[in-house]
N, C-alpha and C positions, 0 to 999 in steps of 0.2 A: 698361262701356263697351267695345263692341265696336270691333276693330281692321280689319276687312275696308274701310272706306272708305281707310284710310292703307296696306293693301297691295295695294288695287286701284290706287292712285292711282302708288303706288310700281312695281307691274311696267309700268301703262304709260309711265312716264317711264323706266324699265330698258329696255324694248324699244325706244323711241325712240333712246335712246341708245347700245343696240347697233348698230344698224343703222345710224345715223351713224356710228359709231366702224368700222365694217366697211367703209364707203363711203369713208371717207377714207384708210384702210390700201388698198385696192384704188387708189385713185386715185395714194397716194402712192408704192408698189411699183414701178410701172413706172416711174417717174422714177428709182429706186436704182439699177436696173439697163442705163439707158440715158445712162451716161455714156461721152464718147467718150476712150478712154485715149492718143489721140493727139492730143489739144486742145494747144496749143501752151503753154497756162497748166494745167499737169497738178495745180500747187498749189491752183489754184480747185476744179479739178474734185475733187480730194482733199476740199476742204474743204467743199463742195456736197453730195457723198456722204455723209461724216460728220454733216452736219446733218440731211439727210433720214435717214439710219440710227438718230440720236439721237430724232429727232419720231416714226419708226417704233416705237420701242422701247416711247416714253412712251405712244403709241396702244395698243400692244400690252398694255400695261400695267393701263391704263384699260380697256379690253375685259376682261380676264381678272376685273376686279374687279367690273364689271357682268354676267359670266358667274357670277360667284359669287356673288351677290346673286338672281338668276334662279335658280339651282340652289336656293337658300336657299328661296325663296318656294314652289319645289314641293315641298320637303320639309318645309315647316311649321318651318322653324327661323328663319324671317325675323326681323330685330328681336332676336336672341338673342347677347348678347356673345363672343367668341370667346375670351375670355382667363378670365372671371370666371363666365359663365353667366348672368349677370342680364339683364334685359331693357336694349335701348336705347332711351334716351328718343324719343318720337315726333317732338320737335324736332329732335331730331340726326337722327333718319331723312329727317324733311323735308328738310333742310339739303343731307342727304347722303346718299343712299339707298341707295348703295352700302357703307354705314359698317360694319367689322367688329366695332368695338369700342364700349363705350361711353363717354362722355366721360372716367371716370375714368380707365379702364384707357389710354383713348388720350393722355390728359394725362402718364402715367406714362412713354410712351416716349420 
């Protein structure tokens, strides 16, 4: 059975996800720099800045996972578990196209 339809589908999803994450980060970053330090409620500013920075970190982490999956597609190593070297089940890749580990290795973590 050919895995080409699965990899084509994964690439399409990952490229859309990559663009969406980059857009979200670009929208968020100006907000993290535009806080008024002279605002009367500096604790609110600090809290909002912290929330924005935490969200940006999560988005950057997700983007790194998507970038990694796209690099694997380009290298021909997509769908191979980074831990044990076995193939990742197609159902897992359909559910989580950026998966680095097979279900067995992921459940050990």
